[in-house]
PQR file with spaces between the fields and no chain letter, atoms N, CA, C, O and H, PARSE charges and radii, in Angstrom:
ATOM       1  N    MET     1     -21.608  -85.515   27.515 -0.4000 1.5000
ATOM       2  CA   MET     1     -21.460  -86.184   28.484 -0.0000 2.0000
ATOM       3  C    MET     1     -21.597  -86.242   29.715  0.5500 1.7000
ATOM       4  O    MET     1     -22.118  -87.220   30.251 -0.5500 1.4000
ATOM       5  N    SER     2     -21.001  -84.841   30.618 -0.4000 1.5000
ATOM       6  CA   SER     2     -21.720  -85.030   32.272 -0.0000 2.0000
ATOM       7  C    SER     2     -23.024  -85.622   32.615  0.5500 1.7000
ATOM       8  O    SER     2     -23.266  -86.200   33.674 -0.5500 1.4000
ATOM       9  H    SER     2     -20.578  -84.046   30.183  0.4000 1.0000
ATOM      10  N    LEU     3     -23.764  -85.455   31.740 -0.4000 1.5000
ATOM      11  CA   LEU     3     -25.088  -86.202   31.808 -0.0000 2.0000
ATOM      12  C    LEU     3     -25.495  -87.295   31.886  0.5500 1.7000
ATOM      13  O    LEU     3     -26.558  -87.841   32.184 -0.5500 1.4000
ATOM      14  H    LEU     3     -23.568  -84.985   30.879  0.4000 1.0000
ATOM      15  N    LEU     4     -24.365  -87.620   31.532 -0.4000 1.5000
ATOM      16  CA   LEU     4     -24.817  -89.503   31.549 -0.0000 2.0000
ATOM      17  C    LEU     4     -24.013  -89.725   33.219  0.5500 1.7000
ATOM      18  O    LEU     4     -24.403  -90.309   34.230 -0.5500 1.4000
ATOM      19  H    LEU     4     -23.502  -87.176   31.290  0.4000 1.0000
ATOM      20  N    SER     5     -22.677  -88.914   32.886 -0.4000 1.5000
ATOM      21  CA   SER     5     -22.017  -89.483   34.001 -0.0000 2.0000
ATOM      22  C    SER     5     -22.807  -88.936   35.240  0.5500 1.7000
ATOM      23  O    SER     5     -23.004  -89.739   36.152 -0.5500 1.4000
ATOM      24  H    SER     5     -22.360  -88.440   32.065  0.4000 1.0000
ATOM      25  N    ASP     6     -23.230  -87.795   35.361 -0.4000 1.5000
ATOM      26  CA   ASP     6     -24.633  -87.802   36.316 -0.0000 2.0000
ATOM      27  C    ASP     6     -25.542  -88.647   36.492  0.5500 1.7000
ATOM      28  O    ASP     6     -26.201  -88.634   37.532 -0.5500 1.4000
ATOM      29  H    ASP     6     -23.071  -87.142   34.620  0.4000 1.0000
ATOM      30  N    GLN     7     -25.721  -89.393   35.677 -0.4000 1.5000
ATOM      31  CA   GLN     7     -26.800  -90.291   36.280 -0.0000 2.0000
ATOM      32  C    GLN     7     -25.963  -91.529   36.290  0.5500 1.7000
ATOM      33  O    GLN     7     -26.611  -92.528   35.978 -0.5500 1.4000
ATOM      34  H    GLN     7     -25.186  -89.403   34.833  0.4000 1.0000
ATOM      35  N    GLY     8     -24.768  -91.731   36.547 -0.4000 1.5000
ATOM      36  CA   GLY     8     -24.170  -92.920   36.902 -0.0000 2.0000
ATOM      37  C    GLY     8     -24.174  -94.015   35.375  0.5500 1.7000
ATOM      38  O    GLY     8     -24.650  -95.144   35.253 -0.5500 1.4000
ATOM      39  H    GLY     8     -24.241  -90.920   36.801  0.4000 1.0000
ATOM      40  N    MET     9     -23.601  -93.334   34.573 -0.4000 1.5000
ATOM      41  CA   MET     9     -23.920  -94.115   32.779 -0.0000 2.0000
ATOM      42  C    MET     9     -22.267  -93.931   32.383  0.5500 1.7000
ATOM      43  O    MET     9     -21.948  -93.807   31.201 -0.5500 1.4000
ATOM      44  H    MET     9     -23.214  -92.417   34.672  0.4000 1.0000
ATOM      45  N    ASP    10     -21.543  -93.926   33.153 -0.4000 1.5000
ATOM      46  CA   ASP    10     -20.508  -93.731   32.536 -0.0000 2.0000
ATOM      47  C    ASP    10     -20.228  -94.922   32.018  0.5500 1.7000
ATOM      48  O    ASP    10     -19.304  -94.805   31.213 -0.5500 1.4000
ATOM      49  H    ASP    10     -21.802  -94.027   34.114  0.4000 1.0000
ATOM      50  N    ASP    11     -20.708  -96.310   32.141 -0.4000 1.5000
ATOM      51  CA   ASP    11     -20.862  -96.691   30.575 -0.0000 2.0000
ATOM      52  C    ASP    11     -20.924  -96.934   29.040  0.5500 1.7000
ATOM      53  O    ASP    11     -20.544  -97.715   28.167 -0.5500 1.4000
ATOM      54  H    ASP    11     -21.458  -96.406   32.795  0.4000 1.0000
ATOM      55  N    VAL    12     -21.684  -95.708   29.255 -0.4000 1.5000
ATOM      56  CA   VAL    12     -22.652  -96.080   27.792 -0.0000 2.0000
ATOM      57  C    VAL    12     -21.269  -95.816   26.497  0.5500 1.7000
ATOM      58  O    VAL    12     -20.258  -95.145   26.708 -0.5500 1.4000
ATOM      59  H    VAL    12     -21.992  -95.074   29.964  0.4000 1.0000
ATOM      60  N    ILE    13     -21.492  -96.308   25.619 -0.4000 1.5000
ATOM      61  CA   ILE    13     -20.613  -96.171   24.283 -0.0000 2.0000
ATOM      62  C    ILE    13     -21.029  -94.777   23.874  0.5500 1.7000
ATOM      63  O    ILE    13     -22.210  -94.814   24.222 -0.5500 1.4000
ATOM      64  H    ILE    13     -22.313  -96.853   25.449  0.4000 1.0000
ATOM      65  N    VAL    14     -20.835  -93.526   23.346 -0.4000 1.5000
ATOM      66  CA   VAL    14     -21.244  -93.091   22.717 -0.0000 2.0000
ATOM      67  C    VAL    14     -20.275  -92.933   21.518  0.5500 1.7000
ATOM      68  O    VAL    14     -19.068  -93.178   21.504 -0.5500 1.4000
ATOM      69  H    VAL    14     -19.876  -93.497   23.063  0.4000 1.0000
ATOM      70  N    VAL    15     -21.179  -92.402   20.365 -0.4000 1.5000
ATOM      71  CA   VAL    15     -20.562  -92.898   18.799 -0.0000 2.0000
ATOM      72  C    VAL    15     -21.743  -91.168   17.915  0.5500 1.7000
ATOM      73  O    VAL    15     -22.779  -90.517   18.048 -0.5500 1.4000
ATOM      74  H    VAL    15     -22.159  -92.203   20.377  0.4000 1.0000
ATOM      75  N    VAL    16     -20.842  -91.273   17.318 -0.4000 1.5000
ATOM      76  CA   VAL    16     -20.906  -90.167   16.535 -0.0000 2.0000
ATOM      77  C    VAL    16     -20.985  -90.678   14.750  0.5500 1.7000
ATOM      78  O    VAL    16     -20.262  -91.632   14.464 -0.5500 1.4000
ATOM      79  H    VAL    16     -20.000  -91.801   17.210  0.4000 1.0000
ATOM      80  N    GLY    17     -21.842  -90.053   13.591 -0.4000 1.5000
ATOM      81  CA   GLY    17     -21.696  -89.984   12.566 -0.0000 2.0000
ATOM      82  C    GLY    17     -22.435  -88.849   11.625  0.5500 1.7000
ATOM      83  O    GLY    17     -23.473  -88.230   11.859 -0.5500 1.4000
ATOM      84  H    GLY    17     -22.429  -89.277   13.823  0.4000 1.0000
ATOM      85  N    GLY    18     -21.570  -88.782   10.499 -0.4000 1.5000
ATOM      86  CA   GLY    18     -22.070  -88.312    9.339 -0.0000 2.0000
ATOM      87  C    GLY    18     -20.879  -87.127    8.995  0.5500 1.7000
ATOM      88  O    GLY    18     -19.713  -87.278    9.358 -0.5500 1.4000
ATOM      89  H    GLY    18     -20.727  -89.285   10.309  0.4000 1.0000
ATOM      90  N    ILE    19     -21.368  -85.893    8.220 -0.4000 1.5000
ATOM      91  CA   ILE    19     -20.172  -85.146    7.701 -0.0000 2.0000
ATOM      92  C    ILE    19     -19.787  -84.298    9.059  0.5500 1.7000
ATOM      93  O    ILE    19     -20.097  -83.148    9.370 -0.5500 1.4000
ATOM      94  H    ILE    19     -22.315  -85.770    7.925  0.4000 1.0000
ATOM      95  N    ILE    20     -19.010  -85.269    9.744 -0.4000 1.5000
ATOM      96  CA   ILE    20     -18.627  -83.693   10.903 -0.0000 2.0000
ATOM      97  C    ILE    20     -16.783  -83.801   10.678  0.5500 1.7000
ATOM      98  O    ILE    20     -16.050  -84.749   10.962 -0.5500 1.4000
ATOM      99  H    ILE    20     -18.759  -86.203    9.491  0.4000 1.0000
ATOM     100  N    PRO    21     -16.443  -82.531   10.107 -0.5600 1.5000
ATOM     101  CA   PRO    21     -15.480  -81.803    9.853  0.2800 2.0000
ATOM     102  C    PRO    21     -13.894  -82.942   10.341  0.5500 1.7000
ATOM     103  O    PRO    21     -14.004  -83.830   11.186 -0.5500 1.4000
ATOM     104  N    GLU    22     -12.879  -82.714    9.784 -0.4000 1.5000
ATOM     105  CA   GLU    22     -12.416  -83.788   10.783 -0.0000 2.0000
ATOM     106  C    GLU    22     -11.367  -82.750   11.761  0.5500 1.7000
ATOM     107  O    GLU    22     -10.645  -83.325   12.576 -0.5500 1.4000
ATOM     108  H    GLU    22     -12.790  -81.993    9.098  0.4000 1.0000
ATOM     109  N    VAL    23     -11.295  -81.110   11.654 -0.4000 1.5000
ATOM     110  CA   VAL    23     -11.160  -80.284   12.452 -0.0000 2.0000
ATOM     111  C    VAL    23     -12.070  -80.148   14.154  0.5500 1.7000
ATOM     112  O    VAL    23     -12.033  -79.427   15.151 -0.5500 1.4000
ATOM     113  H    VAL    23     -11.881  -80.643   10.991  0.4000 1.0000
ATOM     114  N    ASP    24     -12.877  -81.424   13.611 -0.4000 1.5000
ATOM     115  CA   ASP    24     -13.928  -81.185   15.092 -0.0000 2.0000
ATOM     116  C    ASP    24     -13.301  -82.405   15.678  0.5500 1.7000
ATOM     117  O    ASP    24     -13.121  -82.456   16.894 -0.5500 1.4000
ATOM     118  H    ASP    24     -12.907  -82.010   12.800  0.4000 1.0000
ATOM     119  N    ARG    25     -12.948  -83.415   14.879 -0.4000 1.5000
ATOM     120  CA   ARG    25     -13.192  -84.796   15.708 -0.0000 2.0000
ATOM     121  C    ARG    25     -12.670  -85.250   17.051  0.5500 1.7000
ATOM     122  O    ARG    25     -12.996  -85.917   18.032 -0.5500 1.4000
ATOM     123  H    ARG    25     -13.095  -83.373   13.890  0.4000 1.0000
ATOM     124  N    GLN    26     -11.342  -84.274   16.389 -0.4000 1.5000
ATOM     125  CA   GLN    26     -10.536  -84.758   17.688 -0.0000 2.0000
ATOM     126  C    GLN    26     -10.997  -83.949   19.172  0.5500 1.7000
ATOM     127  O    GLN    26     -10.664  -84.279   20.310 -0.5500 1.4000
ATOM     128  H    GLN    26     -11.078  -83.732   15.591  0.4000 1.0000
ATOM     129  N    PRO    27     -11.704  -83.010   18.839 -0.5600 1.5000
ATOM     130  CA   PRO    27     -12.488  -81.930   20.157  0.2800 2.0000
ATOM     131  C    PRO    27     -13.755  -83.138   21.108  0.5500 1.7000
ATOM     132  O    PRO    27     -14.064  -83.385   22.274 -0.5500 1.4000
ATOM     133  N    LEU    28     -14.151  -83.607   19.658 -0.4000 1.5000
ATOM     134  CA   LEU    28     -15.771  -84.725   20.388 -0.0000 2.0000
ATOM     135  C    LEU    28     -15.017  -85.913   20.695  0.5500 1.7000
ATOM     136  O    LEU    28     -15.672  -86.776   21.279 -0.5500 1.4000
ATOM     137  H    LEU    28     -13.899  -83.406   18.711  0.4000 1.0000
ATOM     138  N    LYS    29     -13.871  -86.170   20.468 -0.4000 1.5000
ATOM     139  CA   LYS    29     -13.325  -87.282   21.386 -0.0000 2.0000
ATOM     140  C    LYS    29     -12.582  -86.830   22.891  0.5500 1.7000
ATOM     141  O    LYS    29     -12.701  -87.527   23.898 -0.5500 1.4000
ATOM     142  H    LYS    29     -13.339  -85.468   19.993  0.4000 1.0000
ATOM     143  N    ASP    30     -11.931  -85.758   22.862 -0.4000 1.5000
ATOM     144  CA   ASP    30     -11.398  -85.329   24.194 -0.0000 2.0000
ATOM     145  C    ASP    30     -12.984  -85.124   24.961  0.5500 1.7000
ATOM     146  O    ASP    30     -12.884  -85.511   26.125 -0.5500 1.4000
ATOM     147  H    ASP    30     -11.834  -85.191   22.044  0.4000 1.0000
ATOM     148  N    LEU    31     -14.189  -84.708   24.696 -0.4000 1.5000
ATOM     149  CA   LEU    31     -15.322  -84.939   25.235 -0.0000 2.0000
ATOM     150  C    LEU    31     -15.889  -85.556   26.013  0.5500 1.7000
ATOM     151  O    LEU    31     -16.620  -85.332   26.978 -0.5500 1.4000
ATOM     152  H    LEU    31     -14.270  -84.393   23.751  0.4000 1.0000
ATOM     153  N    GLY    32     -15.138  -87.115   25.071 -0.4000 1.5000
ATOM     154  CA   GLY    32     -15.723  -88.722   25.685 -0.0000 2.0000
ATOM     155  C    GLY    32     -16.494  -89.158   24.752  0.5500 1.7000
ATOM     156  O    GLY    32     -17.061  -90.143   25.226 -0.5500 1.4000
ATOM     157  H    GLY    32     -14.545  -87.297   24.287  0.4000 1.0000
ATOM     158  N    ILE    33     -16.929  -88.942   23.413 -0.4000 1.5000
ATOM     159  CA   ILE    33     -17.003  -89.184   22.160 -0.0000 2.0000
ATOM     160  C    ILE    33     -16.089  -90.873   22.068  0.5500 1.7000
ATOM     161  O    ILE    33     -14.877  -90.956   22.267 -0.5500 1.4000
ATOM     162  H    ILE    33     -16.468  -88.142   23.028  0.4000 1.0000
ATOM     163  N    SER    34     -16.836  -91.885   21.786 -0.4000 1.5000
ATOM     164  CA   SER    34     -15.740  -92.731   21.817 -0.0000 2.0000
ATOM     165  C    SER    34     -15.605  -92.897   19.990  0.5500 1.7000
ATOM     166  O    SER    34     -14.609  -93.455   19.532 -0.5500 1.4000
ATOM     167  H    SER    34     -17.820  -91.817   21.624  0.4000 1.0000
ATOM     168  N    GLU    35     -16.392  -92.509   19.317 -0.4000 1.5000
ATOM     169  CA   GLU    35     -15.761  -92.519   18.021 -0.0000 2.0000
ATOM     170  C    GLU    35     -16.630  -91.882   16.881  0.5500 1.7000
ATOM     171  O    GLU    35     -17.844  -92.082   16.859 -0.5500 1.4000
ATOM     172  H    GLU    35     -17.202  -92.055   19.690  0.4000 1.0000
ATOM     173  N    VAL    36     -16.028  -91.145   15.975 -0.4000 1.5000
ATOM     174  CA   VAL    36     -16.681  -90.124   15.030 -0.0000 2.0000
ATOM     175  C    VAL    36     -16.573  -91.333   13.672  0.5500 1.7000
ATOM     176  O    VAL    36     -15.534  -91.862   13.279 -0.5500 1.4000
ATOM     177  H    VAL    36     -15.041  -90.983   15.994  0.4000 1.0000
ATOM     178  N    PHE    37     -17.845  -91.536   13.181 -0.4000 1.5000
ATOM     179  CA   PHE    37     -18.312  -92.367   12.060 -0.0000 2.0000
ATOM     180  C    PHE    37     -18.434  -91.264   10.859  0.5500 1.7000
ATOM     181  O    PHE    37     -19.268  -90.419   11.186 -0.5500 1.4000
ATOM     182  H    PHE    37     -18.690  -91.105   13.501  0.4000 1.0000
ATOM     183  N    GLY    38     -17.828  -90.986    9.483 -0.4000 1.5000
ATOM     184  CA   GLY    38     -18.133  -90.319    9.002 -0.0000 2.0000
ATOM     185  C    GLY    38     -18.552  -91.494    7.982  0.5500 1.7000
ATOM     186  O    GLY    38     -18.605  -92.699    8.227 -0.5500 1.4000
ATOM     187  H    GLY    38     -17.151  -91.672    9.217  0.4000 1.0000
ATOM     188  N    PRO    39     -18.970  -90.516    6.210 -0.5600 1.5000
ATOM     189  CA   PRO    39     -19.611  -90.943    5.631  0.2800 2.0000
ATOM     190  C    PRO    39     -19.788  -91.701    4.789  0.5500 1.7000
ATOM     191  O    PRO    39     -19.639  -91.152    3.697 -0.5500 1.4000
ATOM     192  N    GLY    40     -20.185  -93.309    4.669 -0.4000 1.5000
ATOM     193  CA   GLY    40     -19.644  -94.244    3.355 -0.0000 2.0000
ATOM     194  C    GLY    40     -19.064  -95.274    5.029  0.5500 1.7000
ATOM     195  O    GLY    40     -18.731  -96.437    4.804 -0.5500 1.4000
ATOM     196  H    GLY    40     -20.306  -93.755    5.555  0.4000 1.0000
ATOM     197  N    THR    41     -19.016  -94.967    5.977 -0.4000 1.5000
ATOM     198  CA   THR    41     -18.283  -96.341    6.893 -0.0000 2.0000
ATOM     199  C    THR    41     -19.757  -97.095    6.762  0.5500 1.7000
ATOM     200  O    THR    41     -20.907  -96.657    6.804 -0.5500 1.4000
ATOM     201  H    THR    41     -19.286  -94.021    6.160  0.4000 1.0000
ATOM     202  N    THR    42     -19.204  -98.429    6.583 -0.4000 1.5000
ATOM     203  CA   THR    42     -19.481  -99.278    6.994 -0.0000 2.0000
ATOM     204  C    THR    42     -20.107 -100.213    7.891  0.5500 1.7000
ATOM     205  O    THR    42     -19.284 -100.959    8.422 -0.5500 1.4000
ATOM     206  H    THR    42     -18.270  -98.785    6.548  0.4000 1.0000
ATOM     207  N    THR    43     -21.677 -100.473    8.333 -0.4000 1.5000
ATOM     208  CA   THR    43     -22.175 -101.133    8.910 -0.0000 2.0000
ATOM     209  C    THR    43     -21.237 -102.509   10.124  0.5500 1.7000
ATOM     210  O    THR    43     -21.174 -102.772   11.325 -0.5500 1.4000
ATOM     211  H    THR    43     -22.345  -99.867    7.901  0.4000 1.0000
ATOM     212  N    THR    44     -20.767 -102.937    9.014 -0.4000 1.5000
ATOM     213  CA   THR    44     -19.972 -103.940    9.818 -0.0000 2.0000
ATOM     214  C    THR    44     -18.827 -103.037   10.376  0.5500 1.7000
ATOM     215  O    THR    44     -18.676 -103.011   11.598 -0.5500 1.4000
ATOM     216  H    THR    44     -20.818 -102.723    8.039  0.4000 1.0000
ATOM     217  N    SER    45     -18.011 -102.295    9.576 -0.4000 1.5000
ATOM     218  CA   SER    45     -17.009 -101.241   10.672 -0.0000 2.0000
ATOM     219  C    SER    45     -17.509 -101.075   11.576  0.5500 1.7000
ATOM     220  O    SER    45     -16.952 -101.736   12.452 -0.5500 1.4000
ATOM     221  H    SER    45     -18.133 -102.316    8.584  0.4000 1.0000
ATOM     222  N    ILE    46     -19.018 -100.058   12.268 -0.4000 1.5000
ATOM     223  CA   ILE    46     -19.538  -99.434   13.181 -0.0000 2.0000
ATOM     224  C    ILE    46     -19.481 -100.689   14.217  0.5500 1.7000
ATOM     225  O    ILE    46     -18.700 -100.686   15.168 -0.5500 1.4000
ATOM     226  H    ILE    46     -19.470  -99.521   11.556  0.4000 1.0000
ATOM     227  N    VAL    47     -20.643 -102.080   13.872 -0.4000 1.5000
ATOM     228  CA   VAL    47     -20.764 -102.989   14.911 -0.0000 2.0000
ATOM     229  C    VAL    47     -20.028 -103.322   15.651  0.5500 1.7000
ATOM     230  O    VAL    47     -20.238 -103.445   16.858 -0.5500 1.4000
ATOM     231  H    VAL    47     -21.278 -102.082   13.100  0.4000 1.0000
ATOM     232  N    GLU    48     -18.243 -103.698   14.630 -0.4000 1.5000
ATOM     233  CA   GLU    48     -17.097 -104.361   15.156 -0.0000 2.0000
ATOM     234  C    GLU    48     -16.235 -103.645   15.871  0.5500 1.7000
ATOM     235  O    GLU    48     -15.287 -104.105   16.509 -0.5500 1.4000
ATOM     236  H    GLU    48     -18.073 -103.597   13.649  0.4000 1.0000
ATOM     237  N    PHE    49     -16.692 -101.990   15.733 -0.4000 1.5000
ATOM     238  CA   PHE    49     -16.155 -101.112   16.927 -0.0000 2.0000
ATOM     239  C    PHE    49     -16.588 -101.363   18.241  0.5500 1.7000
ATOM     240  O    PHE    49     -15.832 -101.572   19.190 -0.5500 1.4000
ATOM     241  H    PHE    49     -17.462 -101.616   15.215  0.4000 1.0000
ATOM     242  N    ILE    50     -18.691 -101.320   18.311 -0.4000 1.5000
ATOM     243  CA   ILE    50     -19.291 -100.968   19.192 -0.0000 2.0000
ATOM     244  C    ILE    50     -18.502 -102.873   20.032  0.5500 1.7000
ATOM     245  O    ILE    50     -17.902 -102.993   21.100 -0.5500 1.4000
ATOM     246  H    ILE    50     -19.304 -101.150   17.541  0.4000 1.0000
ATOM     247  N    GLY    51     -18.769 -103.713   19.264 -0.4000 1.5000
ATOM     248  CA   GLY    51     -18.173 -105.290   19.727 -0.0000 2.0000
ATOM     249  C    GLY    51     -17.031 -105.124   20.411  0.5500 1.7000
ATOM     250  O    GLY    51     -17.076 -105.568   21.558 -0.5500 1.4000
ATOM     251  H    GLY    51     -19.256 -103.616   18.396  0.4000 1.0000
ATOM     252  N    GLN    52     -15.614 -104.428   19.942 -0.4000 1.5000
ATOM     253  CA   GLN    52     -14.547 -104.454   20.178 -0.0000 2.0000
ATOM     254  C    GLN    52     -15.125 -103.533   21.692  0.5500 1.7000
ATOM     255  O    GLN    52     -15.189 -104.044   22.810 -0.5500 1.4000
ATOM     256  H    GLN    52     -15.578 -104.068   19.010  0.4000 1.0000
ATOM     257  N    SER    53     -15.400 -102.472   21.444 -0.4000 1.5000
ATOM     258  CA   SER    53     -15.619 -101.154   22.497 -0.0000 2.0000
ATOM     259  C    SER    53     -16.095 -102.525   24.359  0.5500 1.7000
ATOM     260  O    SER    53     -15.527 -102.791   25.418 -0.5500 1.4000
ATOM     261  H    SER    53     -15.348 -102.056   20.536  0.4000 1.0000
ATOM     262  N    VAL    54     -17.118 -102.837   23.814 -0.4000 1.5000
ATOM     263  CA   VAL    54     -17.488 -103.698   25.042 -0.0000 2.0000
ATOM     264  C    VAL    54     -16.793 -104.713   25.879  0.5500 1.7000
ATOM     265  O    VAL    54     -16.576 -105.089   27.031 -0.5500 1.4000
ATOM     266  H    VAL    54     -17.580 -102.621   22.953  0.4000 1.0000
ATOM     267  N    HIS    55     -16.476 -105.031   24.065 -0.4000 1.5000
ATOM     268  CA   HIS    55     -15.089 -106.532   24.741 -0.0000 2.0000
ATOM     269  C    HIS    55     -14.201 -105.305   25.904  0.5500 1.7000
ATOM     270  O    HIS    55     -14.590 -105.188   27.066 -0.5500 1.4000
ATOM     271  H    HIS    55     -16.652 -104.726   23.129  0.4000 1.0000
ATOM     272  N    ASP    56     -13.450 -104.787   25.559 -0.4000 1.5000
ATOM     273  CA   ASP    56     -12.431 -104.131   26.194 -0.0000 2.0000
ATOM     274  C    ASP    56     -13.156 -103.568   27.680  0.5500 1.7000
ATOM     275  O    ASP    56     -12.564 -103.725   28.748 -0.5500 1.4000
ATOM     276  H    ASP    56     -13.135 -104.882   24.615  0.4000 1.0000
ATOM     277  N    ARG    57     -14.351 -102.974   27.609 -0.4000 1.5000
ATOM     278  CA   ARG    57     -14.838 -102.131   28.689 -0.0000 2.0000
ATOM     279  C    ARG    57     -15.193 -103.592   29.899  0.5500 1.7000
ATOM     280  O    ARG    57     -15.100 -103.552   31.126 -0.5500 1.4000
ATOM     281  H    ARG    57     -14.832 -102.846   26.741  0.4000 1.0000
ATOM     282  N    ALA    58     -15.462 -104.370   29.328 -0.4000 1.5000
ATOM     283  CA   ALA    58     -16.123 -105.866   29.955 -0.0000 2.0000
ATOM     284  C    ALA    58     -14.568 -105.953   30.624  0.5500 1.7000
ATOM     285  O    ALA    58     -14.508 -106.342   31.790 -0.5500 1.4000
ATOM     286  H    ALA    58     -15.538 -104.403   28.331  0.4000 1.0000
ATOM     287  N    GLY    59     -13.393 -105.629   29.974 -0.4000 1.5000
ATOM     288  CA   GLY    59     -12.724 -106.284   30.560 -0.0000 2.0000
ATOM     289  C    GLY    59     -12.089 -108.204   30.265  0.5500 1.7000
ATOM     290  O    GLY    59     -11.384 -109.008   30.874 -0.5500 1.4000
ATOM     291  H    GLY    59     -13.441 -105.313   29.027  0.4000 1.0000
ATOM     292  N    SER    60     -12.915 -108.166   28.914 -0.4000 1.5000
ATOM     293  CA   SER    60     -12.981 -109.916   28.582 -0.0000 2.0000
ATOM     294  C    SER    60     -11.840 -109.579   27.923  0.5500 1.7000
ATOM     295  O    SER    60     -11.195 -110.440   27.325 -0.5500 1.4000
ATOM     296  H    SER    60     -13.488 -107.513   28.419  0.4000 1.0000
């Protein structure tokens, strides 16, 4: 995340997905990951999350 910040890209939404153990999810978020999507997450859920995140960051 610091590399993004160093490049002035603080507005980038970073998400991860896959088989991420529950114990690792909060540390990832603490590092700046916006969301962790596990197996079975629908594409619709991911798109909705990203859409809402963009909306929230835009302040609209």
